[in-house]
C-alpha positions as CSV (number, residue, x, y, z in Angstrom):
1,X,-5.4,43.4,20.8
2,X,-7.1,45.4,18.0
3,X,-6.8,48.7,20.0
4,X,-2.8,47.7,20.7
5,X,-2.0,47.3,17.2
6,X,-4.7,50.4,16.4
7,X,-2.1,51.7,18.0
8,X,0.8,50.5,17.5
9,X,-0.5,51.5,14.0
10,X,-0.6,55.1,15.2
11,X,3.0,55.2,16.3
12,X,4.6,54.4,13.0
13,X,3.1,57.4,11.2
14,X,3.7,59.4,14.1
15,X,6.9,58.5,13.5
16,X,7.2,59.3,9.8
17,X,5.3,62.4,10.6
18,X,8.3,63.7,12.9
19,X,10.7,62.4,10.7
20,X,10.0,63.4,6.9
21,X,10.4,67.2,8.1
22,X,14.0,66.7,9.0
23,X,14.3,64.8,5.9
24,X,12.8,67.4,4.1
25,X,15.2,69.3,5.4
26,X,18.1,68.0,4.1
27,X,17.5,67.7,0.7
28,X,16.6,71.0,0.3
29,X,19.4,72.0,2.1
30,X,21.8,69.8,-0.6
31,X,19.8,70.6,-3.2
32,X,20.5,74.6,-2.3
33,X,23.9,75.1,-0.6
34,X,26.2,72.0,-1.0
35,X,25.8,70.9,-4.7
36,X,26.0,74.3,-5.9
37,X,29.4,74.4,-2.9
38,X,30.7,71.4,-5.2
39,X,29.9,72.1,-8.9
40,X,32.1,75.3,-8.0
41,X,34.9,73.7,-6.6
42,X,34.9,71.5,-9.4
43,X,35.2,75.0,-11.5
44,X,37.4,76.2,-9.4
45,X,40.0,73.0,-9.1
46,X,39.8,73.1,-13.3
47,X,40.5,76.5,-13.6
48,X,44.0,76.2,-11.3
49,X,45.0,73.4,-12.7
50,X,44.5,74.4,-16.4
51,X,46.7,77.6,-15.8
52,X,49.6,77.6,-18.7
53,X,52.7,80.3,-19.1
54,X,51.4,83.2,-20.9
55,X,48.0,83.6,-20.0
56,X,46.4,87.2,-18.1
57,X,45.7,86.2,-14.4
58,X,43.8,88.4,-12.1
59,X,44.8,86.9,-8.4
60,X,42.0,87.4,-5.0
61,X,43.9,90.4,-3.8
62,X,43.1,92.2,-7.2
63,X,46.7,92.4,-8.8
64,X,46.9,91.7,-12.7
65,X,49.3,90.3,-14.3
66,X,51.3,87.2,-16.6
67,X,52.4,83.6,-15.5
68,X,56.2,83.4,-16.8
69,X,56.4,80.6,-14.5
70,X,54.9,77.6,-12.8
71,X,54.2,75.0,-10.6
72,X,53.0,72.1,-8.4
73,X,51.6,75.4,-6.1
74,X,52.8,78.7,-7.0
75,X,52.8,80.7,-9.9
76,X,55.1,83.6,-10.8
77,X,53.9,86.3,-12.7
78,X,54.9,89.7,-14.3
79,X,53.5,92.1,-13.4
80,X,55.1,94.4,-15.6
81,X,58.8,95.4,-17.6
82,X,60.5,94.2,-14.5
83,X,58.4,93.5,-12.0
84,X,58.3,89.5,-11.4
85,X,56.2,88.4,-8.3
86,X,55.5,84.3,-6.6
87,X,51.9,83.5,-5.0
88,X,50.3,80.9,-4.7
89,X,48.5,78.7,-7.2
90,X,45.5,79.4,-5.1
91,X,45.2,82.8,-5.3
92,X,44.4,83.0,-8.7
93,X,40.8,84.2,-9.2
94,X,40.3,84.3,-12.9
95,X,42.1,84.2,-16.4
96,X,41.1,87.0,-18.4
97,X,42.8,85.7,-22.0
98,X,44.1,82.5,-22.1
99,X,47.8,81.8,-24.2
100,X,47.4,80.4,-27.3
101,X,49.0,76.5,-26.7
102,X,51.6,76.1,-27.8
103,X,53.0,72.5,-29.1
104,X,56.6,72.9,-27.5
105,X,54.5,71.6,-24.4
């Protein structure tokens, strides 16, 4: 009977010995890959939600312009004195200079 209990206890340790590396791998993946990616996504959505008219921005394609119109999913940029281009809001890469906050908005 005591050999049966010893074998059962040894089997329990074997299972933990097999599961522990997978738990450690998941923890490493979470802290090195998943968590930083979620943080970047939150920063990007915050940047896109804070866009306003007059901001000078750069698109993911490298085009620089000033925002003249905004909707929920599109942005109209003034590239030079006569050219206006429409982009998806998600195409905005960075805000170069932010327009001063106006009291009218």
